[in-house]
C-alpha positions in Angstrom: -0.7 25.6 3.3 -3.1 22.6 1.6 -3.8 19.3 4.0 -2.0 16.4 3.1 -5.1 14.9 3.1 -8.6 16.1 1.7 -11.6 13.8 2.0 -14.6 15.3 -0.3 -18.3 13.1 0.3 -16.6 10.2 0.9 -19.5 7.2 1.5 -18.8 3.5 1.8 -21.5 1.0 1.2 -21.8 -2.7 2.3 -24.1 -5.2 0.3 -26.6 -4.8 -1.9 -30.6 -3.8 -2.9 -32.4 -3.3 0.2 -29.7 -4.9 2.2 -26.9 -1.8 2.0 -25.4 -0.7 4.7 -23.7 3.4 4.4 -21.0 2.2 6.3 -19.4 6.1 5.2 -22.0 8.8 4.5 -20.9 11.6 2.6 -17.8 12.2 5.0 -16.0 15.4 3.8 -12.8 16.5 6.8 -8.7 17.2 6.4 -5.9 16.8 7.8 -2.8 19.1 8.0 0.5 17.7 7.6 2.2 16.8 10.6 -1.2 16.6 12.5 -2.6 13.6 14.4 -6.3 13.6 14.1 -8.5 11.6 16.4 -11.3 10.2 15.0 -13.7 8.6 17.8 -17.2 7.4 18.3 -19.1 4.1 19.3 -18.7 0.8 17.9 -20.1 0.1 14.1 -20.0 4.2 13.8 -17.6 3.6 10.7 -14.6 4.8 11.9 -12.4 1.7 10.8 -14.3 1.6 7.4 -12.8 5.4 7.1 -9.7 4.2 8.0 -9.5 1.7 5.3 -11.0 3.5 2.5 -8.7 6.3 2.8 -6.0 3.7 2.3 -8.1 2.5 -0.4 -8.4 -1.1 1.0 -12.0 -1.2 0.6 -14.2 -0.1 -2.4 -15.4 3.2 -2.5 -19.4 4.3 -3.4 -18.6 8.1 -3.6 -16.2 10.7 -3.3 -12.9 12.2 -3.4 -9.6 11.5 -1.4 -6.9 13.9 -2.3 -3.3 12.9 -0.7 -1.0 15.2 -1.7 -2.9 16.6 -4.7 -4.0 13.7 -6.1 -7.3 11.9 -6.4 -6.7 8.2 -4.9 -10.5 7.4 -6.0 -9.6 8.0 -9.5 -6.5 5.3 -9.2 -6.4 1.5 -10.2 -4.6 -1.0 -7.6 -1.8 -0.3 -9.9 -1.3 3.5 -9.9 -2.2 3.0 -6.0 1.0 1.2 -5.6 3.6 3.6 -5.5 1.5 5.4 -2.6 1.6 2.7 -0.8 5.0 3.7 0.5 3.4 7.2 1.6 0.6 6.1 3.4 0.6 3.1 5.7 -1.9 1.3 8.9 -1.0 0.3 12.0 -3.6 -2.5 13.1 -5.2 -3.5 16.3 -4.3 -6.6 15.8 -0.5 -7.2 14.2 -1.1 -10.3 12.8 1.8 -11.3 12.8 3.1 -14.9 10.5 3.5 -17.1 13.6 6.1 -18.7 11.3 8.2 -16.2 10.1 11.0 -14.4 12.7 10.7 -10.5 12.8 12.9 -10.0 10.8 12.1 -12.2 7.7 8.5 -9.8 8.7 10.3 -6.4 7.7 12.2 -7.9 5.0 8.9 -8.8 3.1 7.8 -5.7 3.5 11.3 -4.2 2.0 11.6 -6.7 -0.9 8.1 -6.0 -1.9 8.6 -2.3 -2.0 12.1 -3.1 -3.9 13.8 -1.4 -0.7 17.6 -1.9 0.2 19.4 -5.3 -0.6 22.0 -7.4 0.9 23.8 -5.7 4.3 22.2 -2.4 3.6 18.5 -4.4 4.2 19.8 -6.2 7.7 21.5 -2.9 8.7 18.1 -1.3 8.3 16.2 -4.0 9.7 18.1 -3.3 13.1 17.2 -0.2 12.6 13.8 0.1 12.8 13.6 -3.1 15.6 15.9 -0.4 17.5 13.2 2.8 16.1 10.2 1.1 17.9 12.2 0.3 21.4 13.5 -3.7 20.7 16.5 -5.0 20.2 18.8 -5.8 17.0 18.8 -9.6 17.8 14.8 -9.7 18.3 14.4 -10.0 14.7 15.9 -13.7 15.1 12.9 -14.0 17.2 9.2 -15.8 16.2 6.0 -14.2 17.1 5.3 -16.6 20.1 8.2 -15.3 21.8 7.5 -11.4 22.0 4.7 -10.4 24.4 1.5 -8.2 23.0 3.2 -4.8 23.6 6.3 -6.1 21.7 4.1 -7.2 18.8 2.5 -4.1 18.4 5.8 -2.7 18.2 6.4 -5.0 15.5 3.0 -3.8 13.8 4.5 -0.4 14.1 8.0 -1.5 12.4 6.6 -3.0 10.0 4.4 0.1 8.8 8.0 2.1 9.4 9.5 0.2 7.5 9.1 2.0 4.0 9.0 5.5 5.6 5.7 6.8 4.9 4.5 10.2 5.4 0.9 9.0 6.6 -0.3 7.0 9.1 -4.1 5.3 10.3 -3.7 4.0 13.4 -7.0 2.0 14.2 -7.3 0.9 17.8 -4.0 -0.1 18.5 -4.1 -0.3 22.0 -7.7 -1.8 22.5 -5.9 -5.5 22.6 -3.3 -4.3 25.6 -2.4 -3.6 29.2 -3.3 0.2 30.4 0.8 0.4 31.3 1.6 -1.2 27.9 -0.4 1.3 26.3 1.0 4.5 28.2 4.1 3.2 26.6 2.9 3.1 22.8 1.2 6.1 22.9 4.6 7.4 23.9 6.5 5.9 21.4 4.1 7.3 18.4 4.4 10.9 20.1 8.3 10.3 19.5 8.0 8.6 16.0 5.9 11.7 15.2 7.7 14.4 16.1 11.3 12.6 14.9 10.0 11.6 11.6 7.5 14.3 10.7 4.2 12.3 10.5 0.6 12.9 10.3 -1.3 10.5 12.0 -5.4 9.6 11.3 -6.0 7.7 15.3 -8.9 5.7 15.7 -10.2 5.2 19.4 -12.5 4.6 21.8 -10.2 5.7 24.5 -10.8 9.5 25.1 -8.1 10.0 27.6 -5.8 8.8 25.1 -7.3 10.6 22.4 -7.0 13.9 24.6 -3.5 13.9 25.4 -2.3 12.4 21.8 -4.4 14.3 19.2 -4.1 18.0 17.8 -7.7 17.6 16.7 -10.5 15.5 17.5 -13.7 14.4 14.6 -16.6 12.5 16.3 -18.6 9.8 14.0 -21.6 8.2 14.6 -24.1 6.5 11.8 -21.2 6.8 9.1 -21.5 10.9 9.5 -19.0 12.8 11.0 -21.0 15.1 13.9 -18.4 17.5 15.0 -14.7 18.2 14.3 -12.9 20.6 16.8 -9.3 21.3 18.2 -9.1 18.5 20.8 -8.9 21.3 23.9 -12.5 22.9 22.4 -14.0 19.6 22.1 -13.7 18.3 25.5 -14.2 21.8 27.0 -17.1 23.3 25.1 -18.9 20.7 23.1 -21.6 21.6 20.2 -23.0 18.7 19.8 -25.2 17.1 21.7 -23.8 13.7 20.6 -20.2 14.5 21.7 -21.7 15.7 24.9 -23.3 12.1 25.7 -19.9 11.1 24.9 -17.9 12.6 26.8 -20.5 11.9 30.0 -20.2 8.5 29.1 -16.5 8.2 30.1 -15.1 7.4 33.5 -14.0 9.6 35.8 -11.1 8.7 37.8 -11.6 11.2 40.8 -14.8 10.1 42.3 -15.1 13.6 43.9 -16.0 15.5 40.6 -19.4 15.6 39.2 -19.5 13.6 36.3 -21.4 16.0 33.1 -25.1 15.1 32.5 -25.8 14.6 29.3 -27.3 10.8 28.2 -28.2 9.2 25.0 -32.2 8.2 24.7 -33.7 5.3 23.0 -31.6 2.8 21.1 -29.0 2.4 18.6 -31.2 3.0 14.9 -30.2 0.0 12.6 -28.2 1.2 9.8 -30.2 -0.8 7.7 -33.0 1.4 8.1 -31.6 5.1 9.1 -33.8 7.8 10.6 -34.5 11.0 8.0 -32.8 14.3 8.0 -30.0 14.1 11.1 -29.6 10.1 11.8 -29.0 11.4 15.6 -32.3 12.9 16.3 -33.8 9.4 17.8 -31.6 9.3 20.5 -31.2 13.0 20.9 -32.3 15.2 23.9 -32.8 18.4 21.5 -34.3 17.3 18.6 -37.4 18.9 17.1 -39.7 18.1 14.2 -37.3 20.0 12.0 -34.5 17.5 12.6 -36.2 15.0 10.5 -36.5 17.1 7.5 -33.2 17.1 6.3 -29.4 16.4 6.8 -27.6 18.6 8.8 -24.5 20.2 7.3 -21.2 20.1 9.0 -20.7 23.8 9.7 -17.9 26.3 11.6 -19.7 27.6 14.7 -16.6 29.6 15.9 -14.9 32.7 14.0 -12.1 30.4 12.6 -12.7 27.6 10.7 -11.9 24.7 13.2 -14.8 24.2 15.2 -17.1 22.4 12.9 -20.9 21.1 14.1 -23.8 19.1 12.1 -26.6 20.1 14.4 -29.3 22.2 13.5 -29.5 23.1 17.5 -25.9 23.0 18.6 -24.6 24.1 21.9 -22.5 27.1 21.1 -20.3 29.0 23.9 
């Protein structure tokens, strides 16, 4: 079965001439129907840019975005419009209009896409609010009357309003308390299962990614360093950058010994990336050959489930 989403050599560049920054650099990956792919990496690694590029919210420099058999990179704004219903985004900050009631916000989304009218629209709004754990009478409330968790639920309802197949969730938990984060994670799991959604979940919280995602992709300075099933990535990481990320994650049990792996040096400037492997200046296993070529993302297992971009990977 073909994946729902296939990216081939996708690049996004900001700036001009000598001040160009490759926010996304030759990224290739796929997401299967019904799958949740986690995307992790340090701040500035390009995670959010990749998510926005997939939805064509920012311009591409090159590459293909094939969604359900259609190359989105070849479409103009008018041609993209029908596909907007199938692809939505949940933002870190829902950015709710303070002058609009919750019901008005959802009605606006339905109106833009020509969905439901009259009594049917009011019924659909009530259904959406209940679906995300709010009450139907919350439709009359303004944003300042909601808590942070309720605002994020409303943002999720807004994304669900047009019945999408694919959702990019960009750090949807980072502004919430831990107890509320757990509620939102369980809500996303329930919605995924009930509605057969496909998710790209962007986060820096490795514990949440491990709990929520089927596979995980690791980004560093615009490139994918490693992709693997969640259990494989967390137990047998092959790339030294992935190992360092996992080693830096806090361990709740004080008796448990933290893995010994660390990053060397400073993060390079995106305006002056290292030659060859972009991670080599901080890599404990770097050799002279790492400066000569960009390591391709290649399989390190018998199947195609575990891939790593490293000339000297740690293969279990």
